[in-house]
C-alpha positions in Angstrom: 92.4 105.8 110.6 91.3 109.4 110.5 89.3 111.0 113.3 85.9 110.1 111.7 86.9 106.4 111.3 87.7 106.6 107.6 90.7 104.5 106.6 93.7 106.6 105.5 95.4 106.1 102.2 94.3 106.2 98.5 91.4 103.8 98.4 90.4 101.4 95.7 86.9 102.6 94.7 84.8 99.5 94.2 81.8 100.6 92.2 78.8 98.3 92.7 76.2 98.8 90.0 74.4 95.8 91.5 75.0 96.1 95.3 73.5 92.6 95.9 75.9 91.0 93.4 79.0 92.3 91.5 81.2 89.6 93.0 83.9 90.3 90.4 84.1 94.0 91.3 84.4 93.1 95.0 87.1 90.5 94.4 89.1 92.9 92.1 88.8 95.7 94.7 90.1 93.5 97.5 92.9 92.1 95.5 94.1 95.5 94.3 93.8 97.0 97.7 95.7 94.2 99.4 98.5 94.4 96.7 98.8 98.2 97.2 98.4 98.1 101.0 95.4 100.5 100.7 91.8 100.5 101.9 88.7 99.6 99.9 85.7 102.0 99.5 82.6 100.5 98.0 80.2 102.9 96.3 76.7 102.1 94.9 75.9 104.9 92.3 72.6 103.4 91.1 70.7 102.4 94.2 71.4 102.1 97.9 72.5 98.6 99.0 70.5 96.7 101.6 72.9 97.1 104.5 71.5 94.1 106.2 71.6 91.9 103.2 74.8 93.1 101.6 78.2 92.8 103.2 81.8 92.9 102.0 83.3 89.5 101.1 85.0 87.6 103.8 88.6 88.7 104.1 91.6 87.3 106.1 92.7 89.1 109.2 95.4 90.9 107.3 93.0 92.1 104.5 92.5 95.7 103.6 90.1 98.0 105.6 86.7 98.1 103.9 84.2 101.0 104.0 80.8 101.6 102.3 80.1 105.1 101.0 77.3 106.9 102.6 74.3 105.9 100.5 72.3 109.0 101.3 74.7 110.9 99.1 74.4 108.5 96.2 70.6 107.9 96.1 68.2 110.4 94.6 70.8 113.0 93.8 69.7 113.5 90.2 73.3 113.0 89.0 74.4 110.3 86.6 76.3 107.3 87.9 79.4 108.5 86.0 79.2 111.9 87.7 78.8 110.3 91.1 81.7 107.9 90.7 84.0 110.7 89.3 83.1 113.0 92.1 83.7 110.4 94.8 87.0 109.3 93.2 88.2 112.9 93.3 86.9 113.6 96.8 88.6 110.6 98.4 91.7 110.6 96.2 91.0 107.1 94.8 93.9 105.1 93.4 91.8 103.1 90.9 88.1 102.5 90.2 86.9 99.0 89.8 83.5 97.9 88.4 81.6 95.0 86.8 79.7 95.3 83.5 76.1 94.3 84.0 74.7 91.5 81.9 72.3 94.0 80.3 75.3 95.8 78.7 77.2 94.2 75.8 81.0 94.4 75.4 82.4 96.6 72.7 81.6 100.1 71.6 77.9 100.6 70.8 76.3 103.6 69.2 75.2 104.7 72.7 77.4 104.3 75.7 76.2 102.1 78.5 76.6 103.0 82.2 79.9 101.1 82.4 81.5 102.9 79.4 80.4 106.3 80.7 81.9 105.6 84.1 85.2 104.6 82.5 85.3 107.6 80.1 84.4 110.0 82.9 86.8 108.6 85.6 89.6 110.9 86.7 91.7 107.9 87.7 92.6 104.4 86.3 89.7 102.0 85.8 89.5 98.2 85.9 86.4 96.5 84.4 85.3 92.9 84.9 83.0 91.4 82.3 80.8 89.6 84.8 81.4 86.2 83.3 82.4 83.4 85.6 84.1 83.7 89.0 87.4 85.3 90.1 87.6 83.1 93.2 89.9 80.1 92.9 91.8 81.2 89.9 94.8 78.9 89.0 96.1 80.6 85.9 95.7 84.1 84.2 96.4 84.9 80.6 97.9 88.4 80.1 98.1 89.5 76.5 100.5 92.5 76.1 101.4 94.6 73.0 103.4 97.5 74.4 100.4 99.8 74.8 99.9 102.6 77.3 97.9 100.3 79.7 100.6 97.6 80.1 101.7 98.6 83.6 98.2 98.7 85.0 97.3 95.5 83.2 100.2 93.6 84.7 99.5 95.2 88.1 95.9 93.9 88.0 97.1 90.4 87.0 99.7 90.3 89.7 97.2 91.4 92.3 94.7 88.7 91.3 97.5 86.1 91.1 98.8 87.0 94.6 95.2 87.0 96.0 94.4 83.6 94.5 97.8 81.9 94.3 97.5 81.8 90.5 100.1 81.5 87.7 100.5 84.3 85.1 101.2 83.8 81.4 102.5 86.9 79.7 101.5 86.5 76.1 102.2 88.5 72.9 101.4 87.8 69.3 103.6 88.3 66.2 102.7 87.5 62.6 103.3 84.0 61.4 105.9 85.4 58.9 107.3 87.8 61.4 110.8 89.2 60.5 113.6 89.8 63.0 112.4 93.3 63.9 108.9 92.2 64.6 110.1 89.3 66.8 112.5 91.7 68.6 109.6 94.1 69.2 107.4 91.2 70.6 110.2 90.1 72.9 110.5 93.7 74.2 106.8 93.8 74.9 107.2 90.7 77.0 110.3 92.1 78.7 108.5 95.3 79.6 105.6 93.3 81.1 108.1 91.2 83.0 109.6 94.3 84.5 106.2 95.4 85.7 105.8 92.1 87.6 108.5 93.2 90.0 109.5 90.4 92.3 106.6 88.2 91.4 108.0 84.9 90.2 105.0 82.6 89.3 104.9 83.5 85.6 105.9 82.4 82.1 106.3 84.3 78.8 105.0 83.2 75.3 105.8 84.7 72.0 103.0 83.3 69.9 102.8 83.3 66.1 99.4 84.1 64.5 98.0 86.6 62.0 94.9 87.4 64.1 95.8 88.4 67.6 92.2 88.4 68.9 91.5 84.9 67.6 94.8 83.7 69.0 94.1 85.1 72.5 90.5 83.7 72.5 91.8 80.3 71.4 94.5 80.1 74.0 92.1 81.5 76.7 90.5 78.0 76.8 93.5 76.8 78.9 93.3 79.6 81.5 90.9 80.7 84.2 90.8 84.4 83.3 92.2 87.0 80.9 93.6 90.4 81.9 94.1 92.8 79.0 94.7 96.4 78.3 91.7 98.6 77.2 91.3 99.5 73.5 93.5 102.3 72.3 91.5 103.0 69.2 89.1 105.9 69.0 85.4 105.2 69.8 84.5 105.7 66.2 87.1 103.2 65.0 85.9 100.7 67.6 82.4 101.0 66.4 83.4 100.5 62.7 86.3 98.1 63.0 86.2 96.7 66.5 89.3 96.2 68.6 91.3 93.2 70.0 90.1 93.6 73.6 86.4 93.9 72.5 86.8 90.9 70.2 88.4 88.8 72.9 85.6 89.7 75.4 82.9 88.7 72.9 84.5 85.3 72.0 85.3 83.8 75.4 83.2 82.6 78.3 85.6 83.2 81.2 86.3 86.4 83.2 87.9 89.1 81.1 89.4 92.0 83.0 90.1 95.2 81.0 92.5 97.8 82.5 92.5 101.5 81.4 95.2 103.9 82.5 94.6 107.6 82.7 
């Protein structure tokens, strides 16, 4: 602890767009902080939480230190939520920003960015976004689609943190075309191997090289047998996402379980 009582280390910045709810953002924050051995800092950039009615989730005795940001600095500043979160992340040297998309915002890239997308785009550090569907408590299995993109390491880290937090099983999953040749199968196997390396010493996992011509449809179909999906953020430009969509956006739109999207900086 520092002299002013602030936990030392690079905190996980849990961004609470709804201070009275956002249970997924809270669970994600605690899981990532515990996995990294770092503190949690909760920030409410839209409105100040009722400090009597809102508290951090119950944590075991060995859980990460939890601190709420000073609400006087976040309320009535005239700055956008994205600016507030970015400034706080920089000031405290945050490791990662977590948040939960409000029900009022749709998944995918719209013509106008919602608050969640603005926070992600403006963040100086990695971001992890929950879709707000379902519950992250009591997970037994997590589907982790991988395709060798730039977000693989963070995606697997998030899945591992949740799995360790909830004693869940991880399925590393990659899709190759139904008529895949040897090179395509080898590439798919390497994607799984890369993800496996990112798991470190975590042993409760399996790998699956799945044949399908539509990756988004395959992931959505198989998600019915899991409790949550953790996937890398879209790598397409915003314009391409608006016009053509993306696999993560499509999966989020098709399933009714928690979907966690990880974006590395």
